[in-house]
Biopython code that builds the backbone (N, CA, C, O; Angstrom):
import numpy as np
from Bio.PDB.StructureBuilder import StructureBuilder

atoms = [
    (1, "UNK", "N", (140.247, 67.813, 140.364)),
    (1, "UNK", "CA", (139.934, 66.573, 141.044)),
    (1, "UNK", "C", (138.625, 65.977, 140.529)),
    (1, "UNK", "O", (138.539, 64.783, 140.239)),
    (2, "UNK", "N", (137.604, 66.837, 140.420)),
    (2, "UNK", "CA", (136.311, 66.359, 139.952)),
    (2, "UNK", "C", (136.403, 65.927, 138.493)),
    (2, "UNK", "O", (135.797, 64.933, 138.093)),
    (3, "UNK", "N", (137.171, 66.687, 137.696)),
    (3, "UNK", "CA", (137.346, 66.314, 136.292)),
    (3, "UNK", "C", (138.021, 64.960, 136.163)),
    (3, "UNK", "O", (137.643, 64.151, 135.316)),
    (4, "UNK", "N", (139.013, 64.714, 136.999)),
    (4, "UNK", "CA", (139.723, 63.437, 136.943)),
    (4, "UNK", "C", (138.787, 62.286, 137.300)),
    (4, "UNK", "O", (138.838, 61.229, 136.672)),
    (5, "UNK", "N", (137.936, 62.483, 138.300)),
    (5, "UNK", "CA", (136.976, 61.440, 138.657)),
    (5, "UNK", "C", (135.947, 61.222, 137.551)),
    (5, "UNK", "O", (135.549, 60.091, 137.275)),
    (6, "UNK", "N", (135.528, 62.304, 136.932)),
    (6, "UNK", "CA", (134.573, 62.201, 135.847)),
    (6, "UNK", "C", (135.174, 61.456, 134.655)),
    (6, "UNK", "O", (134.524, 60.592, 134.067)),
    (7, "UNK", "N", (136.410, 61.791, 134.303)),
    (7, "UNK", "CA", (137.087, 61.104, 133.204)),
    (7, "UNK", "C", (137.285, 59.639, 133.545)),
    (7, "UNK", "O", (137.091, 58.780, 132.685)),
    (8, "UNK", "N", (137.667, 59.329, 134.780)),
    (8, "UNK", "CA", (137.860, 57.942, 135.189)),
    (8, "UNK", "C", (136.540, 57.170, 135.137)),
    (8, "UNK", "O", (136.525, 55.997, 134.766)),
    (9, "UNK", "N", (135.442, 57.817, 135.504)),
    (9, "UNK", "CA", (134.146, 57.153, 135.473)),
    (9, "UNK", "C", (133.696, 56.895, 134.041)),
    (9, "UNK", "O", (133.111, 55.851, 133.752)),
    (10, "UNK", "N", (133.963, 57.834, 133.148)),
    (10, "UNK", "CA", (133.560, 57.674, 131.753)),
    (10, "UNK", "C", (134.398, 56.611, 131.060)),
    (10, "UNK", "O", (133.876, 55.830, 130.265)),
    (11, "UNK", "N", (135.694, 56.575, 131.354)),
    (11, "UNK", "CA", (136.589, 55.649, 130.677)),
    (11, "UNK", "C", (136.634, 54.271, 131.317)),
    (11, "UNK", "O", (137.370, 53.404, 130.846)),
    (12, "UNK", "N", (135.876, 54.049, 132.361)),
    (12, "UNK", "CA", (135.844, 52.753, 133.027)),
    (12, "UNK", "C", (135.227, 51.712, 132.102)),
    (12, "UNK", "O", (134.083, 51.878, 131.678)),
    (13, "UNK", "N", (135.950, 50.648, 131.780)),
    (13, "UNK", "CA", (135.375, 49.643, 130.887)),
    (13, "UNK", "C", (134.232, 48.880, 131.559)),
    (13, "UNK", "O", (134.294, 48.549, 132.743)),
    (14, "UNK", "N", (133.205, 48.616, 130.783)),
    (14, "UNK", "CA", (132.077, 47.842, 131.281)),
    (14, "UNK", "C", (131.799, 46.699, 130.315)),
    (14, "UNK", "O", (132.157, 46.767, 129.139)),
    (15, "UNK", "N", (131.164, 45.660, 130.814)),
    (15, "UNK", "CA", (130.832, 44.529, 129.975)),
    (15, "UNK", "C", (129.623, 44.882, 129.104)),
    (15, "UNK", "O", (128.672, 45.518, 129.560)),
    (16, "UNK", "N", (129.683, 44.464, 127.872)),
    (16, "UNK", "CA", (128.553, 44.664, 126.965)),
    (16, "UNK", "C", (127.716, 43.394, 126.975)),
    (16, "UNK", "O", (128.192, 42.334, 126.568)),
    (17, "UNK", "N", (126.502, 43.489, 127.425)),
    (17, "UNK", "CA", (125.623, 42.340, 127.513)),
    (17, "UNK", "C", (124.558, 42.396, 126.428)),
    (17, "UNK", "O", (123.401, 42.046, 126.660)),
    (18, "UNK", "N", (124.955, 42.835, 125.251)),
    (18, "UNK", "CA", (124.012, 42.962, 124.150)),
    (18, "UNK", "C", (124.472, 42.070, 123.003)),
    (18, "UNK", "O", (125.660, 41.781, 122.858)),
    (19, "UNK", "N", (123.517, 41.644, 122.201)),
    (19, "UNK", "CA", (123.823, 40.827, 121.040)),
    (19, "UNK", "C", (123.012, 41.340, 119.872)),
    (19, "UNK", "O", (121.799, 41.523, 119.977)),
    (20, "UNK", "N", (123.680, 41.570, 118.769)),
    (20, "UNK", "CA", (122.995, 41.999, 117.555)),
    (20, "UNK", "C", (123.093, 40.850, 116.572)),
    (20, "UNK", "O", (124.181, 40.364, 116.266)),
    (21, "UNK", "N", (121.950, 40.429, 116.087)),
    (21, "UNK", "CA", (121.890, 39.333, 115.137)),
    (21, "UNK", "C", (122.638, 39.704, 113.863)),
    (21, "UNK", "O", (122.538, 40.843, 113.408)),
    (22, "UNK", "N", (123.380, 38.778, 113.282)),
    (22, "UNK", "CA", (124.136, 39.098, 112.070)),
    (22, "UNK", "C", (123.262, 39.533, 110.891)),
    (22, "UNK", "O", (123.744, 40.240, 110.005)),
    (23, "UNK", "N", (122.014, 39.136, 110.860)),
    (23, "UNK", "CA", (121.156, 39.498, 109.737)),
    (23, "UNK", "C", (120.369, 40.787, 109.995)),
    (23, "UNK", "O", (119.447, 41.101, 109.243)),
    (24, "UNK", "N", (120.711, 41.520, 111.023)),
    (24, "UNK", "CA", (120.010, 42.767, 111.312)),
    (24, "UNK", "C", (120.194, 43.771, 110.181)),
    (24, "UNK", "O", (119.280, 44.537, 109.874)),
    (25, "UNK", "N", (121.372, 43.770, 109.562)),
    (25, "UNK", "CA", (121.611, 44.672, 108.428)),
    (25, "UNK", "C", (120.667, 44.377, 107.280)),
    (25, "UNK", "O", (120.162, 45.301, 106.642)),
    (26, "UNK", "N", (120.418, 43.095, 107.004)),
    (26, "UNK", "CA", (119.488, 42.733, 105.945)),
    (26, "UNK", "C", (118.075, 43.167, 106.264)),
    (26, "UNK", "O", (117.339, 43.612, 105.382)),
    (27, "UNK", "N", (117.696, 43.038, 107.519)),
    (27, "UNK", "CA", (116.361, 43.450, 107.925)),
    (27, "UNK", "C", (116.211, 44.979, 107.797)),
    (27, "UNK", "O", (115.183, 45.470, 107.331)),
    (28, "UNK", "N", (117.234, 45.710, 108.213)),
    (28, "UNK", "CA", (117.181, 47.163, 108.083)),
    (28, "UNK", "C", (117.119, 47.577, 106.614)),
    (28, "UNK", "O", (116.401, 48.512, 106.260)),
    (29, "UNK", "N", (117.874, 46.878, 105.759)),
    (29, "UNK", "CA", (117.837, 47.192, 104.337)),
    (29, "UNK", "C", (116.444, 46.940, 103.767)),
    (29, "UNK", "O", (115.945, 47.745, 102.981)),
    (30, "UNK", "N", (115.813, 45.837, 104.153)),
    (30, "UNK", "CA", (114.474, 45.527, 103.668)),
    (30, "UNK", "C", (113.453, 46.551, 104.145)),
    (30, "UNK", "O", (112.433, 46.766, 103.490)),
    (31, "UNK", "N", (113.718, 47.171, 105.258)),
    (31, "UNK", "CA", (112.817, 48.195, 105.770)),
    (31, "UNK", "C", (113.077, 49.553, 105.120)),
    (31, "UNK", "O", (112.138, 50.253, 104.741)),
    (32, "UNK", "N", (114.351, 49.924, 104.993)),
    (32, "UNK", "CA", (114.687, 51.273, 104.547)),
    (32, "UNK", "C", (114.711, 51.435, 103.029)),
    (32, "UNK", "O", (114.438, 52.530, 102.536)),
    (33, "UNK", "N", (115.028, 50.388, 102.273)),
    (33, "UNK", "CA", (115.107, 50.512, 100.815)),
    (33, "UNK", "C", (113.755, 50.888, 100.206)),
    (33, "UNK", "O", (113.717, 51.808, 99.389)),
    (34, "UNK", "N", (112.637, 50.227, 100.556)),
    (34, "UNK", "CA", (111.347, 50.655, 99.979)),
    (34, "UNK", "C", (110.936, 52.058, 100.413)),
    (34, "UNK", "O", (110.317, 52.789, 99.639)),
    (35, "UNK", "N", (111.272, 52.436, 101.637)),
    (35, "UNK", "CA", (110.948, 53.799, 102.082)),
    (35, "UNK", "C", (111.718, 54.826, 101.259)),
    (35, "UNK", "O", (111.160, 55.840, 100.839)),
    (36, "UNK", "N", (112.996, 54.559, 101.031)),
    (36, "UNK", "CA", (113.817, 55.460, 100.221)),
    (36, "UNK", "C", (113.279, 55.528, 98.797)),
    (36, "UNK", "O", (113.183, 56.610, 98.219)),
    (37, "UNK", "N", (112.927, 54.369, 98.226)),
    (37, "UNK", "CA", (112.390, 54.327, 96.863)),
    (37, "UNK", "C", (111.078, 55.108, 96.771)),
    (37, "UNK", "O", (110.845, 55.807, 95.785)),
    (38, "UNK", "N", (110.225, 54.997, 97.781)),
    (38, "UNK", "CA", (108.951, 55.719, 97.773)),
    (38, "UNK", "C", (109.172, 57.223, 97.844)),
    (38, "UNK", "O", (108.487, 57.984, 97.161)),
    (39, "UNK", "N", (110.112, 57.653, 98.658)),
    (39, "UNK", "CA", (110.402, 59.090, 98.777)),
    (39, "UNK", "C", (110.951, 59.628, 97.458)),
    (39, "UNK", "O", (110.542, 60.697, 97.004)),
    (40, "UNK", "N", (111.872, 58.892, 96.844)),
    (40, "UNK", "CA", (112.450, 59.337, 95.574)),
    (40, "UNK", "C", (111.377, 59.366, 94.480)),
    (40, "UNK", "O", (111.315, 60.320, 93.706)),
    (41, "UNK", "N", (110.539, 58.338, 94.410)),
    (41, "UNK", "CA", (109.477, 58.304, 93.398)),
    (41, "UNK", "C", (108.489, 59.455, 93.605)),
    (41, "UNK", "O", (108.060, 60.091, 92.642)),
    (42, "UNK", "N", (108.135, 59.717, 94.857)),
    (42, "UNK", "CA", (107.240, 60.842, 95.140)),
    (42, "UNK", "C", (107.854, 62.164, 94.732)),
    (42, "UNK", "O", (107.173, 63.030, 94.182)),
    (43, "UNK", "N", (109.143, 62.323, 95.001)),
    (43, "UNK", "CA", (109.829, 63.563, 94.629)),
    (43, "UNK", "C", (109.850, 63.723, 93.110)),
    (43, "UNK", "O", (109.607, 64.815, 92.596)),
    (44, "UNK", "N", (110.137, 62.640, 92.392)),
    (44, "UNK", "CA", (110.196, 62.717, 90.938)),
    (44, "UNK", "C", (108.824, 63.075, 90.362)),
    (44, "UNK", "O", (108.733, 63.879, 89.434)),
    (45, "UNK", "N", (107.770, 62.487, 90.902)),
    (45, "UNK", "CA", (106.434, 62.764, 90.375)),
    (45, "UNK", "C", (105.946, 64.167, 90.744)),
    (45, "UNK", "O", (105.217, 64.784, 89.968)),
    (46, "UNK", "N", (106.327, 64.669, 91.891)),
    (46, "UNK", "CA", (105.820, 65.973, 92.342)),
    (46, "UNK", "C", (106.763, 67.132, 92.052)),
    (46, "UNK", "O", (106.428, 68.284, 92.330)),
    (47, "UNK", "N", (107.927, 66.846, 91.502)),
    (47, "UNK", "CA", (108.937, 67.887, 91.305)),
    (47, "UNK", "C", (108.430, 68.999, 90.396)),
    (47, "UNK", "O", (108.659, 70.176, 90.678)),
    (48, "UNK", "N", (107.745, 68.647, 89.312)),
    (48, "UNK", "CA", (107.249, 69.662, 88.383)),
    (48, "UNK", "C", (106.169, 70.513, 89.036)),
    (48, "UNK", "O", (106.166, 71.735, 88.881)),
    (49, "UNK", "N", (105.258, 69.886, 89.759)),
    (49, "UNK", "CA", (104.172, 70.621, 90.416)),
    (49, "UNK", "C", (104.733, 71.570, 91.474)),
    (49, "UNK", "O", (104.302, 72.718, 91.580)),
    (50, "UNK", "N", (105.688, 71.086, 92.246)),
    (50, "UNK", "CA", (106.300, 71.926, 93.281)),
    (50, "UNK", "C", (107.038, 73.098, 92.634)),
    (50, "UNK", "O", (106.921, 74.234, 93.095)),
    (51, "UNK", "N", (107.793, 72.831, 91.573)),
    (51, "UNK", "CA", (108.526, 73.896, 90.886)),
    (51, "UNK", "C", (107.608, 74.946, 90.298)),
    (51, "UNK", "O", (107.883, 76.141, 90.411)),
    (52, "UNK", "N", (106.505, 74.517, 89.664)),
    (52, "UNK", "CA", (105.556, 75.475, 89.090)),
    (52, "UNK", "C", (104.906, 76.318, 90.177)),
    (52, "UNK", "O", (104.726, 77.524, 90.007)),
    (53, "UNK", "N", (104.554, 75.689, 91.293)),
    (53, "UNK", "CA", (103.914, 76.423, 92.385)),
    (53, "UNK", "C", (104.871, 77.454, 92.977)),
    (53, "UNK", "O", (104.483, 78.594, 93.230)),
    (54, "UNK", "N", (106.110, 77.054, 93.196)),
    (54, "UNK", "CA", (107.091, 77.983, 93.775)),
    (54, "UNK", "C", (107.365, 79.128, 92.805)),
    (54, "UNK", "O", (107.442, 80.283, 93.226)),
    (55, "UNK", "N", (107.511, 78.831, 91.527)),
    (55, "UNK", "CA", (107.779, 79.910, 90.571)),
    (55, "UNK", "C", (106.586, 80.862, 90.462)),
    (55, "UNK", "O", (106.766, 82.069, 90.297)),
    (56, "UNK", "N", (105.356, 80.316, 90.555)),
    (56, "UNK", "CA", (104.162, 81.167, 90.529)),
    (56, "UNK", "C", (104.153, 82.089, 91.744)),
    (56, "UNK", "O", (103.842, 83.274, 91.621)),
    (57, "UNK", "N", (104.490, 81.555, 92.912)),
    (57, "UNK", "CA", (104.536, 82.384, 94.130)),
    (57, "UNK", "C", (105.603, 83.469, 94.000)),
    (57, "UNK", "O", (105.379, 84.615, 94.388)),
    (58, "UNK", "N", (106.753, 83.109, 93.458)),
    (58, "UNK", "CA", (107.829, 84.094, 93.319)),
    (58, "UNK", "C", (107.447, 85.186, 92.323)),
    (58, "UNK", "O", (107.769, 86.355, 92.533)),
    (59, "UNK", "N", (106.761, 84.811, 91.237)),
    (59, "UNK", "CA", (106.302, 85.832, 90.279)),
    (59, "UNK", "C", (105.303, 86.772, 90.930)),
    (59, "UNK", "O", (105.348, 87.981, 90.699)),
    (60, "UNK", "N", (104.395, 86.226, 91.749)),
    (60, "UNK", "CA", (103.420, 87.089, 92.430)),
    (60, "UNK", "C", (104.103, 88.016, 93.425)),
    (60, "UNK", "O", (103.730, 89.183, 93.547)),
    (61, "UNK", "N", (105.102, 87.501, 94.139)),
    (61, "UNK", "CA", (105.807, 88.322, 95.115)),
    (61, "UNK", "C", (106.633, 89.411, 94.442)),
    (61, "UNK", "O", (106.763, 90.510, 94.983)),
    (62, "UNK", "N", (107.189, 89.122, 93.280)),
    (62, "UNK", "CA", (108.019, 90.113, 92.609)),
    (62, "UNK", "C", (107.184, 91.114, 91.788)),
    (62, "UNK", "O", (107.720, 92.101, 91.283)),
    (63, "UNK", "N", (105.879, 90.859, 91.658)),
    (63, "UNK", "CA", (105.013, 91.789, 90.939)),
    (63, "UNK", "C", (104.925, 91.489, 89.454)),
    (63, "UNK", "O", (104.393, 92.301, 88.697)),
    (64, "UNK", "N", (105.428, 90.349, 89.021)),
    (64, "UNK", "CA", (105.393, 89.983, 87.611)),
    (64, "UNK", "C", (104.362, 88.880, 87.373)),
    (64, "UNK", "O", (104.640, 87.896, 86.687)),
    (65, "UNK", "N", (103.182, 89.054, 87.940)),
    (65, "UNK", "CA", (102.135, 88.041, 87.805)),
    (65, "UNK", "C", (101.677, 87.948, 86.372)),
    (65, "UNK", "O", (101.519, 88.962, 85.692)),
    (66, "UNK", "N", (101.459, 86.710, 85.903)),
    (66, "UNK", "CA", (100.997, 86.535, 84.525)),
    (66, "UNK", "C", (99.497, 86.800, 84.439)),
    (66, "UNK", "O", (98.745, 86.533, 85.377)),
    (67, "UNK", "N", (99.094, 87.314, 83.324)),
    (67, "UNK", "CA", (97.682, 87.685, 83.126)),
    (67, "UNK", "C", (96.982, 86.643, 82.313)),
    (67, "UNK", "O", (95.789, 86.773, 82.039)),
]
sb = StructureBuilder()
sb.init_structure("model")
sb.init_model(0)
sb.init_chain("A")
sb.init_seg("    ")
for serial, (resi, resn, name, xyz) in enumerate(atoms, 1):
    if name == "N":
        sb.init_residue(resn, " ", resi, " ")
    sb.init_atom(name, np.array(xyz, "f"), 0.0, 1.0, " ", f" {name:<3s}", serial, name[0])
structure = sb.get_structure()
């Protein structure tokens, strides 16, 4: 009985009183595209440094430290 009431309450249609501007997608793209580009550029520039640091740590942990 309770499940049926819960399902009926969830499936009850309601009016949507919201409006999304048609150009919202363009605004989101203008916001997210430079952020994505900055993250990718940062990753490309730091990839070698991060890789060298991680490999150095792994060599030290495995006991094969370079002299």
